[in-house]
C-alpha positions as CSV (number, residue, x, y, z in Angstrom):
1,M,137.8,94.5,114.2
2,A,136.3,92.6,117.1
3,E,133.0,90.8,116.6
4,L,130.2,90.3,119.1
5,H,129.1,86.6,119.2
6,L,125.6,87.2,120.4
7,D,122.3,86.6,118.8
8,E,120.4,89.4,120.4
9,V,121.6,92.7,121.9
10,I,119.3,94.5,124.4
11,D,119.5,98.3,124.5
12,P,118.5,99.3,128.0
13,H,118.4,103.1,127.4
14,I,116.6,104.9,124.6
15,H,114.1,107.7,124.3
16,L,111.3,108.0,121.8
17,F,109.6,111.2,120.6
18,D,106.5,112.2,118.7
19,V,107.5,115.9,118.8
20,A,104.2,117.5,117.8
21,G,102.0,114.8,119.1
22,T,103.0,114.4,122.7
23,P,103.2,116.9,125.6
24,R,106.9,117.7,125.9
25,P,108.8,121.0,126.1
26,T,109.4,120.9,122.3
27,Q,105.7,120.4,121.4
28,P,104.7,124.1,121.1
29,L,107.6,124.9,118.8
30,A,106.9,121.8,116.7
31,K,103.3,122.7,116.2
32,M,104.2,126.3,115.2
33,F,107.3,125.7,113.1
34,G,107.3,122.0,112.3
35,W,106.6,122.7,108.7
36,N,110.2,123.8,108.2
37,D,113.1,122.2,110.0
38,K,115.4,125.2,109.5
39,V,112.9,127.6,110.9
40,L,112.1,125.2,113.8
41,R,115.8,125.0,114.8
42,T,116.3,128.8,114.5
43,A,113.3,129.4,116.8
44,A,114.6,126.8,119.3
45,K,118.0,128.7,119.4
46,V,116.2,131.9,120.2
47,L,113.5,130.6,122.6
48,F,115.1,127.7,124.4
49,P,117.3,128.5,127.5
50,K,121.0,128.6,126.5
51,P,121.9,125.8,129.0
52,T,119.4,123.5,127.2
53,M,120.8,124.2,123.8
54,H,124.4,123.7,125.0
55,F,123.5,120.4,126.8
56,F,121.8,118.8,123.8
57,G,123.8,120.6,121.0
58,E,122.4,123.0,118.5
59,D,122.0,120.2,115.9
60,N,120.2,117.9,118.4
61,N,117.7,115.2,117.6
62,L,115.1,116.3,120.1
63,L,113.3,118.6,117.6
64,S,112.5,115.7,115.3
65,D,110.4,112.7,115.7
66,Y,112.3,109.6,116.9
67,M,110.0,106.6,116.7
68,P,110.6,102.8,116.6
69,P,111.2,102.8,112.8
70,D,113.8,105.5,113.2
71,Y,115.5,103.6,116.0
72,R,115.4,100.4,114.0
73,A,117.1,102.1,111.1
74,D,119.9,103.3,113.4
75,T,120.4,99.9,114.9
76,A,120.0,97.8,111.7
77,S,123.6,96.5,111.7
78,S,123.9,96.1,115.5
79,K,121.8,93.0,116.4
80,V,119.5,95.0,118.7
81,G,116.3,93.2,119.5
82,R,114.6,94.3,122.7
83,Y,114.9,97.8,124.1
84,V,114.1,99.7,127.3
85,H,112.5,103.1,127.1
86,I,113.5,105.7,129.6
87,E,111.2,108.6,130.5
88,A,111.7,111.5,128.2
89,G,110.5,114.8,129.6
90,W,106.7,114.3,129.5
91,K,105.1,117.4,130.9
92,D,103.7,116.9,134.4
93,K,101.5,119.7,135.8
94,D,99.8,117.0,137.8
95,P,101.6,114.1,139.5
96,L,99.6,111.6,137.4
97,D,100.4,113.2,134.0
98,P,103.6,111.1,133.3
99,V,101.3,108.0,133.2
100,G,100.3,109.4,129.8
101,E,103.8,108.5,128.5
102,T,103.4,104.9,129.6
103,E,100.0,104.7,128.0
104,W,101.4,106.2,124.8
105,L,104.2,103.6,124.7
106,E,101.7,100.9,124.9
107,T,100.1,102.1,121.6
108,L,103.3,101.6,119.6
109,A,103.5,98.9,117.0
110,D,107.1,98.1,118.2
111,P,106.8,98.8,121.9
112,P,109.6,98.6,124.5
113,A,110.3,95.4,126.3
114,G,110.7,97.4,129.5
115,I,109.6,100.9,130.6
116,V,111.3,103.2,133.1
117,A,108.7,105.8,133.8
118,H,108.7,109.1,135.6
119,A,107.2,109.8,139.0
120,D,107.9,112.7,141.4
121,L,109.5,111.0,144.4
122,N,109.3,114.3,146.3
123,L,105.7,113.4,146.9
124,G,106.9,111.0,149.5
125,A,104.5,108.2,150.4
126,A,101.9,110.0,148.3
127,V,103.7,108.9,145.1
128,A,102.1,105.4,145.6
129,P,99.0,106.1,143.4
130,V,101.3,107.3,140.6
131,L,103.4,104.1,140.8
132,K,100.2,102.0,140.8
133,A,98.8,103.9,137.8
134,H,102.0,103.3,135.8
135,K,101.9,99.6,136.5
136,A,98.2,99.5,135.6
137,A,98.9,101.2,132.3
138,S,101.5,98.7,131.2
139,S,102.8,95.4,132.4
140,Q,106.2,96.4,131.0
141,V,106.9,99.1,133.7
142,R,110.0,98.1,135.5
143,G,111.3,101.2,137.2
144,I,111.3,104.9,137.8
145,R,113.6,107.7,136.9
146,H,113.4,111.0,138.8
147,T,116.6,112.8,137.7
148,L,119.0,114.4,140.2
149,S,121.5,116.1,137.9
150,V,122.5,119.6,139.1
151,H,125.9,121.1,138.5
152,V,127.6,123.9,140.5
153,N,128.1,125.8,137.2
154,P,124.8,127.3,136.3
155,A,125.7,127.1,132.6
156,V,125.3,123.3,132.8
157,M,121.7,122.4,132.4
158,P,120.0,121.4,135.7
159,F,117.5,118.5,135.7
160,A,116.3,119.0,139.3
161,E,115.5,122.0,141.5
162,D,117.8,121.0,144.4
163,A,121.3,119.6,144.1
164,D,120.8,117.7,147.3
165,M,117.3,116.5,146.5
166,S,118.1,112.8,147.2
167,R,119.0,113.6,150.8
168,T,115.6,115.2,151.6
169,A,113.1,113.3,153.8
170,N,110.3,113.5,151.2
171,F,112.4,112.1,148.4
172,R,113.6,109.3,150.6
173,K,110.1,108.4,151.5
174,G,109.1,108.4,147.9
175,Y,112.2,106.3,147.1
176,E,111.1,103.7,149.7
177,Q,107.8,103.3,147.8
178,L,109.8,101.8,144.9
179,A,110.6,98.8,147.0
180,E,106.9,98.5,148.1
181,H,105.9,98.4,144.4
182,E,108.7,96.2,143.2
183,L,110.3,98.9,141.0
184,S,113.9,99.7,140.3
185,Y,115.5,103.2,140.2
186,D,117.4,104.7,137.3
187,A,119.8,107.2,139.0
188,W,121.1,110.0,136.9
189,A,123.4,112.6,138.4
190,Y,126.5,114.5,137.5
191,S,129.8,113.1,138.8
192,T,130.0,115.9,141.4
193,Q,126.9,114.2,143.0
194,L,128.0,110.6,143.0
195,S,128.5,110.5,146.8
196,Q,124.8,111.2,147.1
197,I,124.0,108.3,144.8
198,A,126.1,106.0,147.0
199,E,124.4,107.4,150.2
200,L,121.0,106.8,148.7
201,A,121.9,103.2,147.7
202,E,123.3,102.4,151.1
203,A,120.4,103.9,153.0
204,I,117.7,101.9,151.1
205,P,119.3,98.8,149.6
206,E,115.9,97.2,149.0
207,V,115.5,99.2,145.8
208,P,117.5,97.9,142.8
209,M,119.5,100.8,141.3
210,V,121.3,101.4,138.1
211,L,123.5,104.4,137.6
212,C,122.8,106.0,134.2
213,H,125.5,107.3,131.8
214,A,128.5,106.2,133.8
215,G,128.1,109.0,136.3
216,T,128.3,111.8,133.6
217,P,131.6,113.6,134.4
218,V,131.0,117.1,132.9
219,G,134.0,118.5,131.1
220,Y,135.9,115.3,131.3
221,G,136.9,115.4,127.6
222,G,137.3,119.1,127.1
223,D,135.8,122.5,127.8
224,F,132.1,122.6,128.3
225,Q,130.8,126.0,129.3
226,G,134.0,126.7,131.3
227,V,134.1,123.2,133.0
228,G,137.2,121.2,132.1
229,A,138.8,124.2,130.3
230,T,142.3,123.2,131.3
231,E,144.2,120.0,131.5
232,A,144.6,120.4,135.3
233,A,140.8,120.9,135.6
234,R,140.1,117.8,133.5
235,N,142.5,115.7,135.6
236,Q,140.6,116.9,138.7
237,I,137.3,116.0,137.1
238,A,138.6,112.5,136.2
239,A,139.9,111.9,139.7
240,Q,136.7,113.1,141.4
241,W,134.7,110.9,139.0
242,R,136.8,107.8,139.7
243,N,136.4,108.3,143.5
244,G,132.7,108.8,143.1
245,M,132.3,105.7,141.0
246,L,134.3,103.6,143.6
247,M,131.8,104.8,146.2
248,V,128.8,103.8,144.1
249,A,130.4,100.4,143.2
250,A,130.8,99.6,146.8
251,Q,127.0,99.1,147.0
252,P,126.7,95.6,145.5
253,H,123.1,96.0,144.3
254,V,124.0,98.9,142.0
255,R,124.5,98.4,138.3
256,V,126.0,100.9,135.8
257,K,125.1,101.9,132.3
258,L,127.9,102.4,129.8
259,S,126.0,105.0,128.0
260,G,125.6,108.8,127.4
261,L,129.4,109.3,127.0
262,L,128.8,111.3,123.8
263,M,126.5,113.8,125.2
264,P,127.9,117.3,124.6
265,V,128.2,117.9,128.3
266,L,131.2,115.6,128.6
267,G,133.2,118.1,126.5
268,F,134.5,116.0,123.6
269,G,133.0,118.5,121.2
270,Y,131.8,116.1,118.6
271,E,128.4,117.8,118.3
272,N,130.2,120.7,116.5
273,A,132.6,118.6,114.4
274,A,132.5,118.7,110.7
275,T,132.6,114.9,110.6
276,K,131.5,112.3,113.1
277,P,134.2,110.3,114.9
278,G,135.0,106.8,113.6
279,V,135.5,103.6,115.7
280,P,139.3,104.1,116.4
281,E,138.8,107.6,117.7
282,L,135.8,106.6,119.9
283,V,137.8,103.7,121.3
284,D,140.6,106.1,122.1
285,K,138.4,108.7,123.7
286,L,135.9,106.5,125.5
287,G,138.3,103.8,126.5
288,P,139.5,105.1,129.9
289,L,135.9,105.7,131.0
290,V,134.5,102.4,129.8
291,R,137.4,100.3,131.1
292,F,137.3,101.9,134.5
293,C,133.6,101.1,134.9
294,I,134.1,97.5,133.8
295,D,137.1,97.1,136.1
296,T,135.3,98.7,139.0
297,F,131.9,97.1,138.8
298,G,132.7,93.9,136.9
299,P,131.0,92.9,133.6
300,E,128.1,91.3,135.5
301,R,127.1,94.7,136.8
302,C,127.6,96.7,133.6
303,M,125.1,97.2,130.7
304,V,126.0,98.8,127.4
305,A,123.3,101.3,126.3
306,S,122.9,103.9,123.6
307,N,121.1,106.9,125.0
308,F,119.8,107.4,121.5
309,P,118.8,109.8,120.0
310,V,120.5,112.1,122.5
311,D,124.0,110.8,121.7
312,R,123.2,110.8,118.0
313,V,124.3,114.5,117.8
314,S,127.9,113.3,118.2
315,A,128.2,109.9,116.5
316,N,126.4,107.2,114.5
317,Y,124.9,104.2,116.4
318,S,126.9,101.7,114.4
319,D,130.2,103.4,115.2
320,V,129.4,103.7,118.9
321,F,128.3,100.1,119.0
322,D,131.4,98.8,117.2
323,A,133.6,100.9,119.6
324,M,131.9,99.3,122.6
325,V,132.5,95.8,121.1
326,E,136.2,96.7,120.7
327,L,136.4,98.0,124.2
328,T,134.8,94.9,125.8
329,A,136.5,92.3,123.7
330,E,139.3,91.7,126.2
331,D,136.8,90.6,128.8
332,G,135.7,87.5,126.7
333,Q,132.5,86.4,125.0
334,A,130.7,85.4,128.2
335,A,131.4,88.9,129.8
336,Q,130.4,90.6,126.5
337,A,127.1,88.7,126.6
338,Q,126.4,90.0,130.0
339,M,127.2,93.6,129.2
340,F,125.3,93.6,125.9
341,A,122.2,91.7,127.1
342,G,122.4,89.7,130.3
343,T,122.8,92.4,132.8
344,A,119.9,94.4,131.3
345,E,117.7,91.4,131.0
346,S,118.1,90.4,134.6
347,F,118.0,93.9,136.1
348,Y,114.8,94.9,134.2
349,R,113.3,91.4,134.4
350,L,112.7,91.3,130.7
C-alpha cells in the first residue's frame, strides 16, 4: 500500500454539528427525540422530506453530534492537523443569522484553521454587512458558500430555489462583493450545472473559486432515484460531467476539491451496504473520477478533502484517506503534498 510522506495533512472540507444546541433543520427533532437514537431516526424518516433522507442516507450522521473530538477520532490514523469548516445549514430567517455559526466555531476548543461561512449572495450589494460581520466574528473567515445545487429530477434534493441562480443580476452583484471583501467562493452545484460555474468564474475572475465535490455527477455510479438507472444513462452522465469539468478547468483561477464522492447521490449505494467498502474497492470505484480531475486541473489545483461526516454514511475516514493516497501515488511525493495540504493552505491562506 502506498504511503503519504507528509508531516501534516490539511482537510479543507468538514462540517461540525451540535445537533440540539445549534439552530439547524435537525434541532427540533433532536430536542424532542434526542433521548433515544432509534426513535429520533424513526421520526426523521417520517417528518423529513424524502429527497432529504435519500440524499444523506437513512443511516446518516447529521442526526448525531459531530464535534472536533469526533472528527479527531475519525482522522486519528490519517495525519490530519488543520481543517477548514464549511457552512452547515445554520438557519437564516435574517441575513445576519449565519454569523451565529461563525461565532459558535470561535468558541470551540479545537477550532478550524479556516472558515467558509454562509451569506445570501442574492442580496446583491446589500450582502456587504453580512460579509463584514463574518470577518468581525472571526479572523479565520476565508470564504463564502452559497450553494447552487438543483437537479432536473425533483427526487434529487435541491439546495437552491432556482437552478439558474448564479446567472441572476442580484447573485452576480453579491458575488462581486466577495472580491471587495477579499473572500473566496466555494461553488457547489450538480454536474448538470457545471457550465454555469464556468460562466460565473469567467465573468468575475477576481473572486478565487474552488469547485466542491468534484462537480457531483448524480447517478454516476448507479441508480439514484431514477438517475443513472441504466448503463447508457451512466455513460451519458459521465460524458456530461467530463465536458463540464473541462469548461470549469479552463478558468485558471478555479481549484477543485476531490471530495464528496461517497455521498449517496452519486449512486454507488454504499449507504445501504451491509459492510463498508475497503480500500481496493474505493480505488476501483473512485479512480476514474479522481484521476480525471487530477489530469484535467493538475495537482497544483486539486485538494483532497473528506466532506465528513456526510460521506461517513458510506465509508470510514481511514479507508477513504488510504484510497486517495493510492490514487495519487503515481503523481509523486511533491504533487501529493500539494493535493493533501499545499493547495488548500495557499487557497484558504491558512
